[in-house]
C-alpha positions as CSV (number, residue, x, y, z in Angstrom):
1,M,37.5,59.3,11.8
2,T,38.0,55.9,10.2
3,F,40.5,53.4,11.5
4,L,43.0,54.1,8.6
5,E,42.7,57.8,9.0
6,R,43.6,57.5,12.7
7,I,46.6,55.4,11.8
8,N,47.7,58.0,9.2
9,E,47.3,60.8,11.6
10,D,49.3,59.0,14.3
11,L,51.9,58.2,11.6
12,K,52.3,61.9,10.8
13,N,52.6,62.8,14.5
14,A,55.3,60.1,14.9
15,M,57.2,61.6,12.0
16,K,57.0,65.1,13.4
17,N,58.0,63.9,16.9
18,K,60.8,61.7,15.5
19,E,59.6,58.6,17.3
20,A,61.4,56.0,15.2
21,D,60.0,52.9,16.8
22,R,56.5,54.1,16.7
23,L,56.9,55.2,13.1
24,S,58.3,51.9,12.1
25,T,55.4,49.9,13.8
26,L,52.7,52.2,12.3
27,R,54.2,51.8,8.8
28,M,54.1,48.1,9.3
29,V,50.5,48.2,10.4
30,K,49.5,50.5,7.5
31,T,51.2,48.1,5.1
32,A,49.5,45.1,6.5
33,I,46.1,46.8,6.2
34,K,46.8,48.0,2.6
35,N,48.0,44.5,1.6
36,R,44.7,43.0,3.0
37,E,42.8,45.7,1.0
38,I,44.6,44.7,-2.2
39,E,43.8,41.0,-1.5
40,K,40.2,41.8,-1.0
41,M,40.1,44.4,-3.8
42,A,38.0,46.7,-1.7
43,P,38.5,49.0,1.3
44,L,38.4,47.2,4.7
45,E,35.7,47.8,7.3
46,D,36.9,48.7,10.7
47,A,36.2,45.1,12.0
48,E,38.3,43.6,9.2
49,A,41.1,46.0,10.0
50,M,40.9,44.9,13.6
51,K,41.3,41.3,12.5
52,V,44.5,42.3,10.6
53,L,45.8,43.9,13.8
54,Q,44.9,40.9,15.9
55,T,46.9,38.8,13.4
56,L,49.9,41.1,13.7
57,V,49.7,40.8,17.5
58,K,49.6,37.0,17.4
59,Q,52.5,36.9,15.0
60,R,54.5,39.1,17.3
61,R,53.7,37.0,20.4
62,D,54.8,33.9,18.6
63,S,58.0,35.6,17.4
64,A,58.8,36.9,20.9
65,E,58.3,33.5,22.4
66,Q,60.7,32.0,19.8
67,Y,63.3,34.7,20.4
68,R,63.1,34.1,24.2
69,Q,63.7,30.3,23.6
70,A,66.7,31.2,21.5
71,G,68.1,33.5,24.1
72,R,67.5,36.6,22.1
73,N,65.8,38.7,24.7
74,E,66.5,42.1,23.0
75,L,64.6,41.0,20.0
76,A,61.8,39.6,22.2
77,E,61.5,42.9,24.0
78,R,61.2,44.7,20.6
79,E,58.4,42.4,19.6
80,M,56.6,43.1,22.9
81,A,57.0,46.8,22.4
82,E,55.4,46.5,19.0
83,I,52.5,44.5,20.5
84,T,51.9,47.3,23.1
85,L,51.8,49.9,20.3
86,I,49.4,47.8,18.1
87,E,47.1,47.0,21.0
88,E,46.5,50.8,21.4
89,Y,44.3,50.4,18.3
90,L,42.5,47.3,19.5
91,P,39.6,47.2,22.0
92,A,40.5,46.2,25.5
93,A,41.2,42.5,25.9
94,V,38.6,40.2,27.3
95,D,39.5,39.2,30.9
96,E,40.0,35.6,31.9
97,A,36.9,35.4,34.1
98,T,34.7,36.4,31.2
99,I,36.4,33.8,29.0
100,A,36.0,31.1,31.7
101,R,32.2,31.9,31.9
102,L,31.8,31.7,28.1
103,V,33.7,28.4,28.1
104,D,31.4,27.0,30.8
105,E,28.3,28.2,29.0
106,T,29.5,26.8,25.6
107,I,30.3,23.4,27.2
108,A,26.8,23.3,28.7
109,E,25.2,24.3,25.4
110,V,27.0,21.7,23.2
111,G,26.9,19.0,26.0
112,A,30.7,18.4,25.7
113,T,32.0,15.8,28.2
114,S,35.4,14.8,26.9
115,A,38.5,16.2,25.3
116,K,37.4,14.7,22.0
117,E,34.8,17.5,21.8
118,M,37.4,20.3,22.4
119,G,37.3,21.5,18.8
120,L,33.5,22.0,18.9
121,V,33.8,23.9,22.2
122,M,36.7,26.1,20.9
123,K,34.7,26.9,17.8
124,G,31.7,28.0,19.8
125,V,33.7,30.1,22.3
126,M,35.7,31.8,19.5
127,A,32.5,32.6,17.7
128,R,31.1,34.3,20.8
129,L,34.3,36.3,21.2
130,A,34.5,37.4,17.5
131,G,35.5,41.0,17.1
132,Q,37.0,41.2,20.6
133,T,40.6,41.0,21.6
134,V,41.3,37.6,23.0
135,D,44.3,35.3,23.3
136,G,43.4,32.0,21.8
137,K,46.0,30.2,24.0
138,I,44.1,31.2,27.1
139,V,40.8,30.0,25.6
140,N,42.5,26.7,24.6
141,Q,43.9,26.2,28.1
142,L,40.6,26.9,29.8
143,V,38.7,24.5,27.5
144,R,41.3,21.8,27.9
145,S,41.2,22.1,31.7
146,R,37.4,22.0,31.8
147,L,37.2,18.9,29.5
148,G,40.0,17.1,31.3
149,G,42.5,17.0,28.5
150,S,45.8,17.9,30.3
């Protein structure tokens, strides 16, 4: 079963079970994937569809953070609920210990010694984590702490 077929099947089940929030989120996911297919002018591979979902999760995290800062906790909670639902379709997130190990290995490989080389290290770490679910902010914080750039 392809990724899009799985989403379509879950969409049908959400309609049958009258799960409004799940239905709304799945429709949004399907629309985002279809829009990306239209841009590409070809069907998406599963890895490309995963990237679309990772982008949606990142957008929702940013929105939730902004809602919290504005004191709109009910909207932030809705965004977090959507994240939880979208993450069901993504592989398990990489744990912080694994990310820390990769950061240390990448710093050793490129010979980075200062915060000026942070971009080079970030690029290397993110390349190693390609195709996996990872929060870029955590990677950024770990790289920054290792290179001494508060």
